[in-house]
N, C-alpha and C positions, 0 to 999 in steps of 0.2 A: 227380653230374652227369657226371663223366667216363665214357666208354664208353657213353653213351646218345645215339647220333646222332639218334634220333627227336625228341629235345627241341630240337635245333638250329633247326629252322624256327620253333618257337614263340618262342624267345629272340630269333632274328633279327628276327621280325615285331615284337615288342615294342620292341626296341632301335631298330628303324627308325623307329617312331613317335616315340620319345623323342628320338632324334638329330635328326630332322627339325624338331622344335620348338625344339631347343637350338642349331641352327646360327645363325651370325651372319655378317653381311656385313662386319663390321669385322675386318680382319686383326690389328689390335693387340689386340683383345679375345679372340678365339678363331678357330680355323680350321674349315672344313667337315669334318664327320665322316661317314665312309661305313661302313655296317654290314658291308660285305664284309670289312673289315680287323679286325672285332671277333671274328668266328667263323672258325675254320680250316676247311679242306676236309673234315676228318673230322667236322665238326659240333660241335667242342668250342670253348669260350672260350679265348682266349689265356691262358697260365699266369698272367700278371700280373693279368688281369681276374678269373680264378678266385679268386685270393687276396683281391682287393678285395671281390668280391660275397659272399664267405662270411663277411665280418666282421659282427659285431654293432655297429651304430653308435648312439651315444646320440642322442636326439631333438634336443638342443640343437645338436649338431654338424651334424645334417641341416639344421636351419634356417639355420645359419651358411653352410653350403655353398650352400644355395638362394639366400640373399641375394647371395652373391658371384657366382653365375651370373646372377642378374637384373641386377646392377650391370654385368656385362660385356656384356650384350646391348644392341644398339641399339634393340630393340623390346620393352622390358620390359613394357609394358602388354599387348601382344599375347600375350607369353609367359605372363603371369599369367592372362589369360582362357583360354588353351588348357589350362593346368594345372587350372584350376577346372572346365572342361568335362570333362576326363578323370576328375577325381575324382567329379563328379556322375554320370558314365557308369558308375561302378563299378570303375574301375581302381585297385586298392589297391596299396600298396607303391611308389607313385610317387615319394615323397620319397627312398627308398633308391636308385632308379634315377637320380634327379637328382644324388644324391651320387656315384654311380658315374661319371656323365659328367663331373662336376667334377674327380674324381680323374684322369680321362683327360686333361683339359685342363691339369691341374697337372703332369703328367709329360711332360717334353719328348720322351722316346723314343716314348711311346705317341701323343702328339699328332702327331709326325712320321710315325709308321707309318700312322695312319688318315687323314691329311690328303691323301694322293695316290691318285688312281685308278689301279689296276693295269693297266687297259687302255690309257688315254691318257696317264697320267703327268701330268695337269693338275689344277689345283685346281678344285673344284666351287664355283661362285659361286651361292649361294642368292639368291632374290628374295623380296620381301614376300608374294608369293602363296603361298609355302610355309607361311605362318602362317594362311591363310584356308581351312582345310579345314572341311567341314560339321560342325556341332555334333552330337555323338552323341545318340541318343535317351535320355532320362532313365530310370533304372530306377524300379521301383515303390517305394512307401513301405515295404512289408514287407521288401523286399530290403535297404534301407538299415539298418534296425534289426538284422536278423539278421546282416548282414555286419559291422556295427560291433561286435556282441557277440562274434562268432567271431574277428574279426581280432585283438582284444586278447589272446586266449588263446595266441597263438604267441609263444614266447620269442625266436625268430630267424626271419628271412625270407631265403631264398636266392633266387638268380635263377631256378633251375629251379622252386622252389616257387611263386614269384609268377607265373611263366608258366603253371603248371598252374592256379593259382587264377583267373587272368584268363580262361582258357579256360572254366572251369566257371561263371564269372560272366557269360557272354555274355547279351545281351538276347534274350528269347524272340521268336520270329518273330511272335507275335500282337501284339507292341507295336512292332516295328521299322518297320512301315509307317505308324504313326500320327504326325501332326505333333508336333513338340516344343512343349510348353507349359510355360512357366516356373512354378516353384512360387511361390505367393503366401502371405504370412503375414497376421497380423492387421493391420487398418488402423492407421496411425500415429495415436497419441493426440494430441489437441489440447493445446496448451500449458496447463499447470495454472494459470498466472498470465497473465491477459490483458495484453498490452502489454509483457511482459518478453521481451527478446531473449536468446538463448543460442546457443552454438556448435552447428552442425549435427552430427548423429550420423553417423559415418562409414558409407559405403555397405556395407562388409563386415559391420558390426554389424546392419544392417537385413536383408541377405540371409541371414545365418547368425546369428540373434540368440541362440539357446539352445545350451547345451552338453549338456543332458540330452536324453532321448528324447522329451520332451513336445512339442517343436516340430513333429514330424511329425503330431501329432494336432490341429493347428489346423484350424478348420472348413473353410477354403478348400482346404487340402491334402487333407483327407479327401474333399472333393468331387471333386478331381481324381483321387485314387487310385481312386475307384470305377470310372473308365473303364479302369483297368488290372487290375481284380480277377481277371480270367480268367488273365492272365499271371502274377499273383502266386501263385495256387494251383499252377499248373504248375511255376513255378520253385522254390517252396518244397519241393516234393517232390524236385527235382533237386539242391537245395543241400546236403542232409545225407543221409548214409548211413542214419541211423536215423530219418529224418523220418516214415516211415510207421508207426512204432511208438509208441504212447502210453506215458506214463511208468508207468502202472499195470501194464504187462506185465513190468516189471523187478522184481527182488527188493527188499524193503524196504530192505536195506542199500545197494543201488545207487540206489534212489530217494532215499535220504537224501543221498548224495553229489551226485546231479544237482540236487536241490533247494537244497543249500547253495551249489553253484556258481551257480545262477540267483538265489538270494537276494543273494549278494555283488554281482551285477550290478544287481539291482533296488534295492539300497541306494544306488546312484549314479545311478538313473534310467534304467536300460537293462533292457528286458524280455528274457526268455529263452524257452525252449520250453515249459516247464511253468508259467511265471508270465508272464501277458500283461497289457498295459495296455488298459483300456477306458474310454470316456468315459460318465459317468453322464448320465441324461436329466433331471437336476435343473436348476434355474434357473441355477446357476453352472457347470454342465457340467464338474464336477471329474473328474480322472483317477483311476482306482483300479486296483489290481492284482487279477487274478483267477487262481486256481490251477486246474490241470487237475483236473477232477472225478474222473478215474480214479486219482488219487494215493491212497496209503494214508491212512486216516482219521486216524491218530495223527500222521503226518507233516504231513498237511494242516492239522490243528489247530495244531500248533506253527508252521507256516508263516504261517498267518493272524495269529498273534500278532505276528509281525515285520513284516508288510506295512504296518500303519499308520505305522511308522517310515519306510518307503520312500516312502509317499505324502506324508507330511509333509515329507520331504526334497525331493521334487520341487517342492512348493509354495514352500518357502523358497528353493531354488535358483533357481527361475524369478523370484521377486521380486528376489533378489539380482542376477541378471543384468540385469534390465530397469531397475532403479533406479540403475544406474551411468551411465545416459545423462544428458546435461547437463540436459535439460529438467525433470528431477524435483527439482532444487534441492540445496542443500548439506546439508540435514538428511537427506534420503534418501541422499545420497552417503555421509555418515558412518554412517548406519544400515546401509547395504549393506556398507560396509567392516568394520563390527563383525560383521555376519553372516558375511562371508567368512572372518574369523578363526575363528569358531566352526565353519564348514564345513570349514576346513582341519584342525581337530582331528578332526572327524567323518571326513574322508577318511583321516587317519592311522589312525584306529581300523579303518576298513574295510580298509586296506592290511595292518594287523597281523593282522586276522582272515583275510584271504586268504593271508598268509604261513603262518599256522598250518594253514590248510586244505591248502596244498600240501605241508606237512610231515606231513599225515595226523594232525594233532593236534586237529582241530576237529570236533565233532559238532553236530547240530542243537540239542541241549539246551545245549551250550556257547555256540553262537551266540546263542541266546535269552538266556542269562545275561549275556553280555558286552554285549548291546544294552540291558539294563535301565537303566543310568544315563542313556543318551541319549534314552530314550523320552519321559520327562516334559519334558525341555528342548525337544526337537523339536516335541512337541505344543503347548507354550506358544508357541513361535516361529511355528508354522503358524497358530494362531488369530490372532495379531497381524498377520502379513503378509497373511492372507486379507482381513481388514478393511481394511488399508491399500491392498491391491491393488484390490479391487473398488470402493472409494470414491475411489480416486485421490487419496489424502491426501498432503499435503506440508507442510513447515514446522511450525508450531505444532500442527497437527492430528495429525501423527505423534507428537510429543512427548506430547500429551495422551492419545493412544491407548496408548502404552507405559506412561505413568504410571497410567492408569486400569486397564489390564490387570494391572499389578503389584499394585495394591491389591485387585483382584478375586480373586486367587489367593493370598491371605494364608496359607492353610493349607499351601501347598507352598513351603517355605522356599527350596529350591534354585532353583525356577523363578522365585520372586519376586526373589531375588538376581540371577539372570541378566537379568531384564527391567530391574532397576534399573541394572545395569551398561550394558545397551544404551541406556537412557535417558540415562545420563551420556555415553556415546560419541556418541549422535546429537545431543545438545544442545551439544557442543563448538563447532561452527561458529556455532550460534545465540548462544552466549555471546560468541563473538568479535565478532559484529555488535553485540551489546548493549554490550560493553566499549568499542568505539570510539564508540558513540552517547553514552554517559554520560561519556566522558572527553574527547571532541573535538566532540561535537555533529554528527557526520557519519554518515549512513546508508550503510553499505557493504553493500548488499543486492542482489547481481546478479540474483537470481531472485525477488525480491518475497516473501520468506518472513517477514520481520520483522513484528511485530505493530503497528508504527508506519508509517503511510502518509504519504508526502510529496506534497503537491499543489504542483508547481512552477509552476502557472499563477497562483497567488496571489503577488503581489509586495508588499513592505513599503510602496512608494509609495502604494498604495491607501488606507492608513490616513489620509492627509492630505486626500484629496479625495472619498472614497467613504463615504457615510453607512452603507451596509450592508456595509462591508469586514469580511471574516472572516479576515483574514490570521493574526491571533494565535490564533484559535480553530481554524482549519481548515488552516493550512499544514502542520501536523503533527497527526495525529489517530490514535486507536486503531482498529484493525481488530476484527472480531468474534472472530477466533481469537487468543486470548491463552494462552500456556502456563500451565497450572494452577499451577505452582510460582512464577510471576511475577505472578499475578493481583492479589495484595494490594499489590504495589509498582508496578503498571502506570502509575498516574497520576504517581507520583514519577519514574519512568523517562522518561515522555513530557515532563514539565516540565523535567527536568534537561537533556535534549538541546536543548529549545527555548531555554533560557536561554543555553547555550553557543553555539548558532547565532546568537542575537541579539547576543551579544558579538562574534562574528566578523563579523557584518554592520556593526558599528560600527567596523570596522577594527582591532580589538584581537585579538592572538594570545593565546589562553588555552588551557591544557591542564591538566586536574586532575592535580596531582602524585600519583604512586602508585608503590609499590615492587613488587617481584615478589610479595610476599605479598598485594598487593591485586588480583592477577589473578583474574578471575571464572571459577569452575568450578562444576559441578553436583555436586561431591563433598562428602560430609559433610552437615551439617544446612542447612536453608534460612537460618538465621541467618548463616551464613558469607558469603553473597553479599548478603543483604538489608541487613546493616549497611554493607557497602561501597556499596551503592546509596544509602543514606541519607546517607552521608558525601559522596558526589559531589553529591547534591541540595543539601545545605546549602552546599557550596562554590560551586556554580554560582549559587545564589540570592543569596548574599552578594556575589559578584563583580558580577553584573548590577545589583543594587540600588545598590551603591556607585558603579558607573560612571555610572548615570543621575542619582543624587542629587548626587554630588560634581562630576563632570566636566561634566555637562550642566545642573546647577543646576535640578533639577526644582521644588523649593519656590519658588525665585525666579520661575520661569515661572508657577507656579500663582498666586502673589501678584499678578503682573502681569496675568494674565487676570481676577482678582477685581477689581482696580482699575477696569478698563474695562467689563467685562460686568455686574458686580454693583454698579456705581456706588459703589465704595468711596471713590474720590476724585472727587466730582462736579463740581468746579470746571471741569474741561476740558469737561464736557458742557454746562454753562451757557453757557460762552463759545462753544462750537460752535453751540448752538441760537440764540444771538443773531446770530452772523455768517452762519449758513446759513438764517435764517428765510425769506427770500424764495425761496431755491432749494428748500427742503423743501416749500413750499406749492404747488409745481407738480405737475402730473399725472406719473405714473411715466414716460410716454413722452417727456416734455419734460425730464426730469432729466438732468444731466450728471454721470456718476460721477467723471470726472476733476476736475471743479470741487469736488465734495463731498470728494474725497480731499485736495485742496490745502487746503481749509478745515479739514479734520480735522487735518492736519499743523500748520497754523498754530495751532489751538487747543491742540494738544499741546505745542508749543514755548513757548507763552505761559502755561502753567499748571504746577501742581505735577508733572504727569506727565512734564515734561521731565527730571526726575531719574531716571526709570525707564530702566535700561539696555536694556530690550527694547521701548521704545515704538515703535521703527521697524518692528516686526513687526505692528503694528496697522493694519488697513486697513478701509475701509468697503465695504458691499455693499448691493444692492437686491434684495429678494425680489419675486417675481412675484404674490404673493397676500397677503391680510391674515393676521393672526395666527390668526384663527378658521379660515380655510380651510386654513392649513398644519397646524394641529392635527387638522383633520378628515381630511386626507390621511394623516397619520401613523397615525390610528386605523384607517383602511381597510387600510393596509399592515401592521398589527399591530406597528408600531414602538413606539407608546406604548399603555399599558393604560388605555383610556378606556371607561367603562361604556356610554355612549349616544352617538349621533351628534350632531355639532355643526352649527349653522346659522350661516352667515356673515351679519353685519349690514351689511357693506360690499359694495356692488356694485363690480365692476371700474371702472366709470366714475366713482364717487364717491371713490375712493382718491386720496391725495396721497403725497408722499414721506415724510410723517410716519408713515404706516401701513406703508410698505414698507422704510424705512431700517433697517439693522442694521449691526453691526460684524463684522469677521472677523479671524482671527489666523493668522499663518504658523507652522507647526510642522514640524519635521524629525525624522527618525529619530535616536535612539530615543524622543524625547519624544512622538512621535505614538502610542506605545503607550498613554500615559496621556491626553494631550490629543489625542485622535483626532478625526476629522471628526464622529463621532457625539456625542462629548462637547461639541465646539464648537457643534453644532446645539442641544443642550440649553441651553448658555450663551446662544445667540442667542434662543431662545424666552423665557428669563427677561429678557434685555435688552430685547427688543421690548415685553414687557409693562410693564417699568419705564419705558422711554422714552415710551411712549404715556401712561402715568399722569403723568409729568413734564410732558408737553405739555398735558394737560388742566388740571393744577395751574397752569401758567403762564397759560393762558387765563383761568382763574378769578381769578388774581391780578390780571390786567389789568382784569377786571370790578370787582374790589374797589377798585382805584385809580380807576376811573371813578366809583364811588359816593363816594369820598372827595372828589371835586371838587364834589359837590352838598351837602356838609355845611353850608356857609355860606349856602346859598340858602333863601329863605322860601317853601317849598312848602305849599300847603293840601291836605290829603288825606293818604292813607297809601300811595300806590302806590310811591314811592321807598323809603320805610321798609320796606315789605313785600318789595321786591326786595332790599334790603340784607340782611334776615334770611335770605332764600333763598340768597343768595350765601355767607353765613357757613356755612350748613348744608352746602352743596356743598363748600366748602373744607375743612370739618371731615371730611367723608366721604373726600375724596381724600388729605388729609394723614394721617388715621388709617390708611387702607389702605396707603399707602406706608410709614408707620412700622411697621406690622405686618410687611410683607414684608422690610424691611431689618433691623430691630432684633429681631424676634421669630422670623424664619425664617432669613435668610441668614447673619447674623453668628453666632448660636449654633451652627448646623450647621457653619459653617466652622471655628469654634473646636474643635468635637468632632473633625472630620476631621483638622485640623492636629495635634491631640494624638495621635491614633491613628497618623498617618503617621510620627511620630517613633519608634514602636516596631514598625513594619512589618518583616517578615522577608523578604519576597519582592516582586517587582514585580507579581505577580498579586494579592497582598494590597493593594498600592497602587491598582491598577486597580479592584479591588472596592470599596475605601473611597471612591474618587473617584466612581465611578458611583452608589454608594449616596447620597452627598451630593447629587449632581445630581437623582437621582430623588426624593429627599425634598423638595428645594427646589421642584421642579416641582409636586409634589403639594400642599405646604403653601401655595404661592402660588396655589392653586386652579386652576392650568392643567390639572390632570387631573380637575377637577370640572366637567363640562360644564354642568350646570344652574345652578350657582353662578356660573360664569364668564359665562354668558349674561346673568344678571341684572346682574352688575357692568358688563358691556359696555353694557347698556341705560342704566344710571346714568351712565356716562361719556359716552354719546351725548347724554343730556339735559343734562349739564353743558356740553358743547360748544355745543349749540343755545342754551342760556340765555346763555352768554358772548357768542356771536355776536349774539343779539337785543339784549342790554343795551347792548353797545358801539355798536349802531346806533340804539336808541331814546332813550337818555339825551341824546345831543347834540341830538336833535330836540325836546326839551322846553324848551329855552331858547336865547336868542341871546346869544352871548358878547360882552361889552363890555370896554373898556379900564379900567384901575384909576382913571384921572382922571374918566371919565364916571360911574363907579360912585359916587365921592364927591360929585359935583355933583348928581346926580339919583338919589339913593338911593331916594326914595319912588316916582318914576316907574318906576324899574327893576323894582321889585316888582310894579307893576301890569302891565308888559309881560310879565314872566315868568308872571304869573298868567293872562294871556290865552292865551299859547302853551300853558301847561299845561292850561288848560281844554279846548283843542281836541284835545290828544293824550292826555289822561289816561284817557279811557274805553278807548281801544285798548290803551294800556300796561297798564292795570289788568287787562284781560281776558287779555292775554298772560302776565303774571306769575302770575295766578291759575291758569291752565291748567298752566303749567310746575311750579308749586308742588304742585298736586294729583298730577301724573304722577310727580314726584320722590318724594313721600311714599309713593305707592302702591308704586313699585318698591323703595323703601327698606324698606318693611314686608315685602314679599315676600322680599327678600334676607335680612333678619333671621330670617324664619320658616324659610328653607332652612338657614341656619347653625345655628339652634337644633335643628332636627330631625336634622341630620347630626352635631352635636357629641357625640351619645351614643356614637358609635363613633370619632370623631376629636376628641379634646379641644382641639386647637389651634384649631378653628373656633369654639369657645366664647370664646377670647381675642379673636378677630377681631370677633365679635358684640358683646362688651363694649366694645371700642375704638370701634366705629362708633356705639354708643349714648352714648358719652361717659362710661362707668362704668369707673373705674380702681381 
């Protein structure tokens, strides 16, 4: 550098640009620098700067000095933008010049020397406009790759050498007049998981996403580079002294050296002169390396053997760089971290090969030999990452891909072991999520990768008031993508977390005790973590069941519900029907729910039910439709499995409170898991059926009492006797039907359920047993047999019509006299009664005869239906026998 005055203008020009962007308006941070004081009159750098510029500076020190310079500047953002523009414009060695300026600022003597203007002796005050110089025109794509490859080959960079390189790297005139167009990369991918938020990717990672040479071949960049193709060709010829000579013009020994040099760069994703990157026209548009066709055939053959390793490295490297972004999730992060460790070993191998090459100890055959161990591994990795990349896999899908690929290459033990280790590394965060789920019942899944989905819109309160509540079934549910190694335990994993979450919703703090040995990992056999999952499941199941059964007295609650809805203790119902008779006889619109509630509370306090500690949770309710209409609506909605549609026998205008009255029960969490609104609705259906049967029986009992008042009267004819026989038949039918439902259906099934509940192991088993009990009771009480139920409803309707008619007709047959008159005029009384009877007997006889015929006809049809259906359902045979009086 010394003694070369011609180089002074170049160095002065470059330093002028650098100093202008490094100047600061803050005296405390740095002082204005003038390039006139950096170069002497003879065109030489000052001795102190010559010493500094000739040093070889480590990269880490360059970055540290750069950060200090940015921290001292009052306009750091402007300075960063200017540095990036210069780098994009092709100014190499910029970091070393920034280091040089920082050294000037750190030396008090140099800073004092260059801070004063020699002409005026005043400080130069820079303004913000100094940073607003026009952005340089971007160089072509080909220039970037060629310069990046050649730049790394220099062991040291001097100020004179960089100035010379900067002059040679000037932008061709053909491109200087074109407007600057920023380079664009592939469009940003949409989030892999909809609705999952994650931190934004830094801008610098979007602008410069890849560290390999592949980024310049993205489609939009290639499209832009076509506009500069003319300048590229011109400049490539000027960039290299041997650019016009094909590699085939050299001797084979020289070709080998040039090819090894290019291969070492190609192994890290950078093309050279004789090995170029091209994009295939296939669907995936993969990048491949092409060798110069003029190359010696033997060398060319060996080179092509190594190129697949280079191509696979570019695929793996691209995947590794992209999957470190936040949006790809924890599994991809862990997978990319494991790949990065493998790539570090790969880079170390390349560095060792380059070292041997610089020592003239590496031949092309030796390069091929040393690459052999990495060929199979990189090929296996490339196959995996291609599938994961093009399918945009994340979470469990990545783990399944790794596991499936490891199983598919069972013949290659080394590659299979490598993929198994990658699976273990990638599944580490997944097992972290799993561990917290089965130990605490919490889903800590920031990227939505876990195979259990949480629906936060479903609340536990819905169990108490919504018949179609799906909180327990759908608050937590399995996704489609489940890791293959957890598929067999997926249901237990889901249930374990659900139980722990339910315990936490009860206000109880629970955490499964575990030691360090219980930490979940994907190392070793599957039994290692499956056994721990089963232990957690058993613990959570026992804890929740114990909490509900003991603290919240589940069995006591079920017995309380049985007393009221299944009429286990019917004295309160008899008392209630007596005191609420007038109110229940009104139309639904005229009923007072408050009055019915007060009458119900009075009946409860004055009956055996007063001893029930939970009787205050019992309330009354009024349905808007009859039992038949309600069953029909359930059938339409698919809630109950009914074979054929139902027809309601009660029109809205003919209903009274006796057809719409029902009971209700207050349940709270966690009892609402078992006694849910759906279960209570089934209890209500059975209660309405029993309640209406009790009402019909009471009406027939009143008719029987009316008949008893005529036993001492001397009637001629058989009308009253015939009516008495029909009343007995109807009473037998209703009492036999009620006996069947209570003593042959409800009580035996309840006893079976109670016995099984004592040995239940989980709350899900309790729910299943309870639901099975209710469904069986509904079916055996013929509520799910529409054709049989319709026949029973017709018979009950005939019974009510008969009771109403008899209670009106019998008093009309005689005139009631006092007991004294009866003793005095016993003979005349008989004559008067005979006269009244003779006038009404024809009408009475016809009415009784018609009702008797209708009842027998419907009874015969019912028995026929029961007999035909009893072949598949034996319990119907017991009902038929009971109705016929055969025991």
